[in-house]
C-alpha positions in Angstrom: 23.5 22.6 21.8 22.6 19.5 19.9 18.9 18.8 19.4 17.4 15.8 21.2 14.9 15.3 18.3 16.4 12.5 16.2 13.9 13.2 13.4 15.6 16.6 12.8 18.4 14.6 11.1 16.0 13.1 8.6 13.9 14.2 5.7 10.5 12.8 6.6 8.7 11.3 3.5 5.1 12.5 3.1 2.5 9.9 2.3 0.2 10.6 -0.7 -2.4 8.6 -2.6 0.1 7.9 -5.3 3.3 6.9 -3.4 2.4 4.3 -0.7 4.8 1.6 -1.9 7.8 4.0 -2.1 6.7 5.7 1.2 6.7 2.3 2.9 10.3 1.5 1.8 11.5 4.9 2.9 9.6 4.9 6.2 10.7 1.4 7.2 14.4 2.5 6.6 13.7 5.6 8.8 12.1 3.6 11.6 14.9 1.0 11.5 17.5 3.7 11.8 15.7 4.7 15.1 15.4 1.1 16.2 11.6 1.3 16.1 10.6 -1.0 13.2 10.8 -4.2 15.3 8.3 -2.8 17.8 5.9 -1.8 15.0 6.2 -5.2 13.3 5.9 -7.3 16.4 4.1 -5.0 18.8 4.2 -5.4 22.6 1.8 -6.8 25.2 -0.2 -4.5 27.3 -1.5 -5.8 30.7 -5.2 -6.7 30.5 -6.0 -4.7 33.7 -4.5 -2.4 36.2 -4.5 -5.3 38.6 -2.4 -7.4 36.3 0.0 -4.4 35.9 0.2 -4.0 39.6 1.1 -7.7 40.0 4.2 -7.3 37.8 7.7 -7.3 39.2 9.7 -4.1 39.1 11.7 -5.4 36.2 8.5 -6.2 34.2 7.1 -2.8 34.9 10.3 -1.1 33.8 10.2 -3.1 30.5 6.6 -2.1 30.0 7.4 1.6 30.6 10.2 1.4 28.0 8.0 -0.4 25.5 5.3 2.3 25.9 7.8 5.1 25.6 9.3 3.5 22.5 5.8 2.9 21.0 4.8 6.5 21.5 8.0 7.6 19.7 7.2 5.2 16.8 3.6 6.5 16.7 4.7 10.1 16.6 7.2 9.3 13.9 4.5 7.8 11.8 2.2 10.8 12.4 4.9 13.1 11.0 4.6 11.5 7.5 0.8 11.9 7.3 -1.4 14.8 6.2 -4.3 15.9 8.4 -7.0 13.7 6.8 -4.8 10.5 7.1 -3.8 11.4 10.6 -7.4 11.6 11.6 -8.0 8.2 10.1 -5.3 6.5 12.2 -5.8 8.6 15.3 -8.0 5.9 17.0 -5.0 3.5 16.9 -3.7 2.8 20.4 -0.3 1.5 19.3 2.2 2.1 16.4 1.6 -1.5 15.2 -2.2 -0.8 14.9 -1.6 2.5 13.1 0.7 0.9 10.6 -1.8 -1.9 9.9 -4.6 0.7 9.4 -2.4 2.5 6.8 -1.5 -0.8 5.1 -5.2 -1.9 4.8 -6.2 1.5 3.4 -3.4 2.1 0.9 -2.6 -1.4 -0.3 -6.1 -1.5 -1.9 -5.2 1.8 -3.7 -1.9 0.3 -4.9 -3.6 -2.8 -6.1 -6.1 -0.8 -8.1 -3.2 1.3 -9.5 -1.3 -1.8 -10.6 -4.4 -3.2 -12.4 -4.9 0.2 -14.2 -1.2 0.3 -15.2 -1.4 -3.2 -16.6 -4.4 -2.2 -18.8 -2.6 1.0 -19.9 0.5 -1.0 -20.9 -1.7 -3.1 -23.1 -3.3 0.1 -24.6 0.2 1.5 -25.2 1.4 -1.6 -27.0 -1.8 -1.8 -29.2 -1.6 1.9 -30.4 -1.0 2.4 -34.1 -1.5 5.2 -36.5 -4.5 5.0 -38.8 -3.9 5.9 -42.4 -6.3 8.8 -42.3 -5.0 10.1 -38.9 -2.5 13.0 -38.8 0.8 12.7 -37.0 -0.3 15.4 -34.6 -3.6 13.6 -33.7 -1.7 10.3 -33.3 0.9 11.9 -31.1 -1.8 13.4 -28.9 -3.3 9.9 -28.5 0.0 8.3 -27.6 1.0 11.1 -25.1 -2.4 10.8 -23.4 -1.8 7.1 -22.6 1.9 7.9 -21.6 0.7 10.5 -19.1 -1.8 8.1 -17.6 0.9 5.5 -17.3 3.3 8.0 -15.6 0.5 9.0 -13.1 0.1 5.4 -12.2 3.8 5.0 -11.4 5.3 3.8 -14.8 8.8 5.0 -15.5 8.5 5.5 -19.2 11.2 7.7 -20.8 11.0 9.7 -24.0 13.2 7.3 -26.0 10.7 4.5 -25.4 7.9 6.9 -26.5 9.8 7.8 -29.7 10.5 4.1 -30.5 6.8 3.4 -30.1 5.9 6.3 -32.4 8.3 5.1 -35.1 7.3 1.5 -35.1 3.6 2.2 -35.0 3.3 4.6 -38.0 1.4 3.5 -41.1 3.3 2.1 -44.1 3.6 5.4 -46.0 6.1 6.5 -43.4 8.4 3.5 -43.8 11.1 5.3 -45.7 10.9 8.3 -43.3 11.3 6.0 -40.3 14.4 4.3 -41.9 15.9 7.7 -42.7 15.4 9.0 -39.1 16.7 5.8 -37.5 19.9 5.9 -39.8 20.6 9.6 -39.4 19.6 10.4 -35.8 20.4 8.9 -32.4 17.0 8.9 -30.6 18.8 9.6 -27.3 20.0 12.9 -28.7 16.5 13.8 -30.1 13.5 15.2 -28.3 9.9 14.0 -28.8 9.0 17.4 -30.2 11.9 17.3 -32.8 10.8 13.8 -33.9 7.2 15.0 -34.3 8.5 18.0 -36.3 10.5 15.7 -38.6 7.5 13.4 -39.2 5.1 16.4 -39.8 7.6 17.8 -42.4 7.3 14.5 -44.3 3.6 14.2 -43.9 
């Protein structure tokens, strides 16, 4: 017998402190696939009192019931992508629109901070250069430390870019070695460790 739970067809993305932007993209697609996003985006109007609700026509009450049912489904779908602490934070929200706005206010600040940090780290990465009295091993450790921080803040930086940075930022006594490596090896076929080994051999 087929399950009535539409969410069983989907992988539910889990929100973390690091992935809000990507989570939003995935979750909006999930909510649209269930025809719930428009409700979250636009919301719906609740009667101001029981008297106002009682004065509605049968058709208006039916529309209100459908909106409430759909909103509860949207709210439940949002809850499924949250850990316990975040769920507690949005629990006071009465509608899915309110819950989504709470998440946006909380996590967009985190994303903004992350983007500022990443911009600073990109600058640090570009400015890195090997000092003449610095060993290849020590310089590599310095570069990799910045690379790891960039990756933690969402930068997609591959090993080839790291190796290109290493080669162009060595001091002048490595010039002939850099030329030899660039002429004899394709960086895409080389690992960072192999490159460091070659540089240390010539050190």
